[in-house]
N, C-alpha and C positions, 0 to 999 in steps of 0.2 A: 746269412741274410745281409743285404745291403752292400755286398762286396764291390759291385760295379760303382755304386754311388759313392761309397767311401773312397775308392781309388780316385775317382774324378774330383771330388770335393777337396781332398787333402792336397792334391797337386795344385788345384786352382787357387786355394787360399794361401798358398805359400808365395805367390808372386805379386801380392799387393804391395805397391810402393807408395811412399809418401813422406812428408817431412812434419810429422807430429800431428797431422790432421787427415781424416778421411774426407775426400772430396769427390764430386761427381766424376771428375777426370780419372782419379786413380782407382775408382771401384767399378767404372763402366764395363771394362772388359771382364772383370771378375764376375759381376752380376750376370753378364751374358753367358758365361761359362756355367755358372750355377743354374741358370734357367735351363740350359741345354742338358745339364746333368740330371735335373729333376724330370724333364720330359722323357729322357732316355730311360729313367727309372720307372716310367709309366705312371707318374703322378698326374692326377687330373689337372687339366689346364686352369680351371678357376683357382685351384689350390696353389699352383705355381705362381700365378699372377698375384694372388694375395700375399704369398710368402715373399716374393721379390719386392713388392711394394713395402712390406713391413721392414725388411732388411734395409732397403734404401732410405726410408724415412728415419730409421734409428741411426743409420751410419752417417748420413750427411751432416757435416759440421761437428761430429763427435770429436772431442778432444782426446787424443791418445796419451795415456799416462806415460811418463818418461821411462818407466820400466818395461813398457810394451812396444813391440813393433806394430805398425799399422795392420799387418796381416794377423797378428794376435788379437788386436782389438776387434777386427771384423769377424774372426773366428768365434769370439765370445757372443757377438750379436747373432751370427748364424745359428749358434748352438741354442740361444734363448728362443729364437723364432721357430726352430725345429721342435723344441719342447712345446711351444704354444700351439703349433699346428696339430700336434698329436694329443693335445689335451692338458698339458701342464703338469699334472700329477696323476698317480694311479687312483682310480675310483673302485673301491672294494665292493663286495656283495652286501646286500642288506638282509638281516635276519630279524628285523623288527616286526614280527608277526607271531601269532600263536603257532607253535609247532604242529605239524612239520612245515618248515619254510619251503614252499614249492618253487622250483626253478624249471621253467619251460624252455626247451632248446628247439630252435627253429633254424631252417637253412635248406639249401638246395642239395640234391642228391650228389654224393661224391665229395662233399666238403669235409668229411671226417667227423660227422655229428655224433654217431654212436660211440666211436672211440673217445671223443671229447667228453661225452657223458661219464664214461668210466674214469677218464683222467681227472675230471672235476671232482667226482666222488672220492677218488684217492686223495686228491689235494686237500679237500675239506676234512677228511678223516685224519690226515697226517699233520696238517698245519693248524686246524681249528678244533681238533678232537671232537668232531661232529659224528653222530651216528647217521649213516646215510642209506637211503633206499633208492632204487632205480626201477623204472618201468618203461617199456616200449609201447608207444601208441601207434607204431608204424604197422598198420594192418595190411599193407601192400607188399611187404617184404618179410616173409617168415624168417629168412636168413638173418635179418637185422635183429629180430627178437632173440634168436638163438645166439647171435654174436654177443649181445648185451648180457645174456645169461652167463655165458662162458667168462666174459670179462669180470662180471660181478662176483662170480664164484672165486676167480683167481685173486681178487682184491678184498674178499670178505665183506662185500657190500650186500645189503639186503635186496634180493631180487624179487619183484612181484610179477607173477606170470600173467601173460596176456595171450590172446588168440586172434587169428585173422578173421574169425567170425564175429568178433565183438566190434562195437563202435568205439572210436577213440575217446569220446567223452566218458563213456561207461568205464573204459579201462582206467582212465586217469582218476575218476572220482572213487572207484573201488580201491585203487592203490592208496589214495589219500586217507581213506577210512582205515585201511589196514595199517598204514604208517602211523596213524594217530593211536591206534590200539597198541602198537609196539613201542610207542613213545619215542619215535625217531625224530631227530632234529631237522633233517632235510630230506625232501623227496625230489629227485631229478626226473623229469618226464621227457623222454625222447619222442620226437614226432617224425612223420613221414616227410621225406624229401622228394623233390621232383627234378627233372632235367632242366626245367625252366619254370618261371613264375606263371601260374595260370589261375583263373578265377575260382575253379573248383578247389584247388589247393588252399587258396587264401580263405575261402568261405569256411572250409573245414577247420583250419587252425584258429580262425577268429572265433568260431563256436567253442572250440576247446578252451581258448583263453578266457572267454566269458564265463564258462562253466567252472573253471578251477581257480580263477583269479590269482595267478602266481605273483609272488613278491619280486621275482626276477624273470625277465624274458630276454634270453640271450640269443643273438643271431650268430650262427657259426658259419664262417666263410673262408674259402681257400685263398690264401695270400697270393698264390701264383696267378690268380686271375687279374691282378693289378687293379687299375682304377675301376674295372667292371665290378670288383668286389664292393666298392663304395656305392656304385649305382644300384646294385642288387640290394644292398643293405637299406638304401633309401626307399626302395620300392616296398620292402617288407615293413619298414617303419611306418609307411603310410597306411598299412593295413593293421599293424599290431603296435601297441605302445612298447617298443623295445626299451630295455634299460641298459643294454650294453652289447658289445661285440666280442666274440672269441675268434682270433685270427689263427688259422691252422696252417700247417705245412710251411712254416717260416724258414725251416732249415733248407728247403729246396728253392727258396726265392732269393735270387741274387740281386733283385732290383729294389723291392721295398715300396712300390707305388701304393699298394693297398694300405699299409700302415700309415703312410703320410697323407692319404686322401680321405679315409673313412670319417674321422672326427669332423673335419671341415664340411664335408658334404652332408652327413647325417645329423651332426650335432650330438651323436651318441658316443660314449667313451669306449675305447678298446679296453676290456678288463683283463683278458688273458691272451697269451700267445703260445701256440703249440710249436715246440722246437724239435720234434722228432716223433717217431712212431711208438716209442715205449710209453707205458702208462704213467711214468714219472716225469715225462718231458712236457710239462705244462708249467708256464711261469706267469706270475703277475706281470701285466704290461706297465712298465714305468717309463713314461715319455722322457724324463730327464736322463735316465740311464741309457735309453736307446739313442738319444741325441748324441751322447758322448761316443757311443759305439759307431754311429754313422760317420762321425768326424775322426775316427781312428784313435780316440782317446781312451778306449777301454771302458770297462764297467766293473770296477773292483768290488762294489757293494754286492752285486749279483754273484760275482765269483766267490766272495767270502761266504755268502749264504749257501751257495752250492756246495762248497767244501764242508761247511758245518753240517749240512743236511746229509751228505752222502759219504763222507770219509769215515772209515772205521776208527773211531777215536782211540780204542784200546790198542789197535795195531800201531797207530801213529805215536802213541805215548811210549810203547815198547821200543819203537825205532828211535825215538828221541833219546831215551835212556841209554840205548845201546851206543849211539853215536857219541853222546856226551862222555861215556866211559872209555871212548877210544876203540871200541870193538869194531871189527871189520864189517863193512857193508857188503853182503854177499848176494848171490843170485836169487836166493829165496826171498830176501828183502826186496830185491829188484822186481821180482814177480808180483809181490804184494803191491808195489807202487803202480805197476802196469794195470793190475786189476782194479785198483782204486780209480785210476784214470778212466778205465772202461765204465765204471759205475757212475762217473760224472759226465758221461756222454762222449768220452774220448778226448784226446789232446786238442783236436780241432775246436771243440766246444769251449775249452778253456782259453785257447788262443784268442778267440773272438772277443773275449772279455778282458784280456790283458792289455794295458796301455802300450801303444807303440807296435802291437802285433798286427794291426790292420795293414801295415805296409810290407809285411813279409811277402816274398814272391810266391806265386801260385805253385811253383814247383816244390817249394818247401812245404806249403800247406797240404799239397796232394800226398806228401809222404807221411803225414801224421794223421792216420785214420784208424777207425775201429778195427778194420780187417787186419791192419798191420799189428795192432796191439794183440789181437787174438792169436795171430801167427807167432808172435814173439813169446806169448805165454805157452803155446804148444811146444816151442823149441825147448824152453826151460823144463817143461813137464817131461820131456824125453831124457832128461839128465838124471843121474842117480843122486841120492841125498848128499853123498860125499862130493860130487862134482859141483852141486849148487853151493855147498858150504866152502869148498876150496877150488874156486874157478881156475886157478893157475895150473891145475893138473889136466885141464882140458886141452889135449894136443893130439896130433896124429890120428891113431885108430879110434880114440874116444870121439873126436870130432866126426869121423865118418859114421860111427854107430849112432850118435845123436841125430845127425842130419837124416840118416836113413829111417830112424825111429819115428820122426815127425813128418817125413815126406818133404823135407826142404833141401835146398842146395847148400853146399859148404859155404858158399858166398853169403847166404842168409844168416848162417850161424856166426860167421866171422863179423858180419855187420852188427849183430846183436851183442857179441862180446866187446866190440869196439865201443858201442853205445854204453854198455854196462861200465866199462872202464872210465868213461867220461863222468858218468853219474857217481861212481865210486870216488873219484878225485874231488868232485863237487861236494860230496857228503863229508869228506875229511876237512873241508874248509868251514863247515858249519859248526857253530858251537851248540846249536839246537837243531835237531833233525826233524823239525816239524814241516807241515805241508806249505806254510807260507814261505819259509826259507827255500824249500825245494822249488817253488814256483819262480821265485826271484832268480834262482840258479838256472832254471829252465829257460827263462827269458834271456839271460845273459849268454847262454850257451846254445840257443836254438839254431843259430847259423851253422855251427859245427855239428850239432846233433842231426840236422836235416840230412846230412850225408849218410848217417847210420840208420835212417828210418825207412829208406826206400826199399822197393821190391825189385 
């Protein structure tokens, strides 16, 4: 997300010149470039105008500390204004009600609403230890009810059955009564989507809202619709008292116009952001962290949280002890690391959050993807236990057998072995073989590793 905007802004902010003070002359061209960058990112015009005015007001006459360049001082101002336009800080969900706390999900068809219901249920269960029930009041799409049932079963969420012959209000009120009897903490109600906003749809969801009085009413919107997402959210808010927004499909959005427009236009906070199709790819929306990522400064807090949540701590500790004892890092260890990266959304997901990685060339980023990780794991799985433990014996006929066994070319096997050797050298330099050190090593060696990751 934000790849295009990040690229433009980081280049633009490097060229500010001045002698200890930001003036109208030395920021004029930069502000024009920032304005163009935001418009190209499909940020709504009123948001762009307010943002530029805010940056200009704060920047003019600002004394630049002796330790900072004018470009660094302007960068800080731009970062602060980006935070403000997106809401300043994360606003969490409210549970201040008699259980179950009812969360109503609204949105247009195709925004990913049903999947988001499951994602949110999983997030509440794993992060807040809540018992969660889900129900679908989408009586127009039987497939949506079945989809939610399948997801709920996969995630061990309580699923309340519904039928297309029922009325949405009856479905929701019955589910609330059952959730109360089961002493559930939260009930998430999925609603019908439409291809466009219409009076019938609004009347139905307004009646549903009035009947169940949810503690949270979240609008689910596709980030790839850009500033239209903000306009649609505003239309919904005029009909329903929204408490927040969930931005979906952010992983496919290179512009970021929706994230930068919604708060300003609707006045409603973005509470969550969907970063992929998997049910664990839902994150709290932190404006301060996202502002840093937009400016290519990384998001180490989110990265650390991601590592803590998804890394197999026992395996990490075993590897740390092994490296500290001077034992050799082998291909079985390497496979574990590849699989851990897969669990965290792939290397690309990690790179987006690492400081300085926003400036990596697209050719390098394209080479670090989930498909490549899966292919590398398949290559290692084609090796015998002895070959994984003692990689130096992999030569000649062994290479041909391994490549044939996983359906890859010899070139692919050689690239993997080259990458493994680089990681093996890196691990030898670490006194502690933990993930934090590995990531620092990954950052310093990414340029070289890129050549070994390609297909």
